[in-house]
C-alpha positions, 0 to 999 in steps of 0.5 A: 155812712154809719161812721159819718152819722156817729160823728155828726151826732157826737159833734152835735152833742159836743156843741150842746155842752160847749154852749151850756158852759159858755153862754151863762156868763151874761145872766150872771153879770149883775149878780157878780157885780153885786156880790164882788163889788165890781165895775163894768170893766172888771166884770168884763174881764171874766168873759175876756179870760174865757174867750182869750183862751181861744186866742191862746189855745186854738192853734196849739190845739190843732197841732195836738189833734194832729199828733194825738187824735180827736178823741184824746184831745176832746177828753183832755179838753173836758178834763181841763174844763172840769178842773176850772169849774171845780176850782171856782166852786171850791174857791169862789173869789173874783181872781179865781173866777178869772183863772177858772174861766180861762181853764174852761175857755181853753177846754172849749177852744180845744173842742171847737178846733176838733169838731169843726173840721170833723163836721166838714169831713163827715158831712161833705163840704157842699152840706157844711153850711147846713150841718153847721146850722143844725149844730147851731140849733143845738148850741142855741137850745143849750144856751136857752136852757142854761139861764133857766137852770141858773134861775131855778138854782138861785130861786130854790136853793135854801128853800124848804122844798129842796129835793135831794139833789139841791140839798146836796148842792146847797151844802157845797156852796156858800149860803150867800152865793147860791149861783156858785152851784152852777159851777158844780153843774158844769163840773158834773157835765164835764166829767160825764162827757169825759166818760161818754167819749172814753167809752164810745167807739170813736171811729178814726177819721181819715182827713185829706191832706188839706184837712190837716193842721200844718206846721208853723210855716203853713200858718204863716203862709196862710196869714199872708192870704188876704181872704184868711185875714178878712174871714178871721176878722169876720169870726172875731166880729161875730163872736164879739158882737154875740157876746157883747149883746148876750153878756150885757142884756141883763145888766142893761135891763137892770140899769136902765129899766129896773128889771130883776136880773135873777128873773126877768134878766135871766129869762130875757137872756134865755129867750135871746138864745131860744130865739137863736134856736128858732132862727136856726130852724129858719136858716136850715130851710133858707140855706136849701133855697137861697144863696148863703151870702144873701141870707147873711145880708138880710139877717144882719140888716135886721140885727142892726134894726133890732139892736137900735130898738133894744137900746133906745126903745122902752123897757117893754119893747127891749124885752122883745128886741133883745131876743129878736137879735138872737133870732137874726144872728142865728145863721151868722157863725155857720155861714161865715165859717162855711164861706171861709173854708169854701173860699180856699183850695187847701190847708182847711185844717190850718185855716180852721184853727186860725178861724177858731182863734177869732173867737177871741173876739168874745174877749175883746168886744165885751171888754170894750163895751164895758170900758166905754160903759164905765166912761159914758154909760152902758147904752153908749158902750153898746153902740160899739156893737154896730161896728162889729155887725157892720163888718159882718154885713160887708162879708155878704158883699165881698165873699167869693166862695169857690164852692157855694152852698148846695140849694134845691133846684125846683126845676128838678135838680139839686 
């Protein structure tokens, strides 16, 4: 059990760092548009570069993990992320930003492939949904903190009361681009994680045969399974919708309601992720007393209502409606992922790699929203998100897992 607790703790820490590096793109969007003079489509290329890395790297990452083990691959992943962050911090240009985000995304893809099967193995399949939501809690906490770090940096760099830390950073970034300092923070966090993983006693995890990532033939066999494709589309739709909301909140509030993206916009994005953390806490409880499919249907229905409110109500209401979306999407990723893995009898490692490839939805959906936004306005572009959330809603009706989430029987058994 000691080994299992260590693994779960390390996975939770990794989820935290992944989130801190991933979900800052949204608050930066208005600033990037202004500083690099970009259209909505061009700025959407940035999250596209980040998330398309999942489509490129997920399955190769699984093969690397089988050959070299989780520890070496996780170290390599953070080194790649470190290189990407440092590259943009040194050369702050749009084209370099695209390349940088692809590097960082590649590192995060490798980590996701490594840690999701580990969480299922170490915690037990009947507790996988619960443990996944617990990891999501820390994921949301990091996403809540990163926009606040952004606001702190841009509001304090260049002022008279900078401390030693900010003074050093201010010397390393262009005076007119203080937000570039975030990428120095990313580089620092990545190299710290390399050190932590390197010096940690990393226990060997003996996976069952079905937990291992298979050869190309196994992937092709899995892709012939209708359930595999349907759940892949579920992950694709979720990450696309999540990023399609988060990446455009600040720009939407700035364009339609005149809110300052460096303060109100960043704070609203922060609360979007913060409310996701709160929703995760509720999800942890509900998964112990309700079937996960019913939770998915109820929460997704509320998301559709909140999204409509955010897009068409007043600015004051939108400031609350966008974070409310974060609250109700909190359980989507872990429930979809656990329903997927618990719906097949074998090749869970291979299936996990295919599912993580679906994170590429975070590349495609925001790009579609941005492109539609250039043509018809951002509000119309964001209506596309209803299609993605509608598909997620359908999962709650057609999913038939072989192993349901473990719930408490108040009659005396669990």
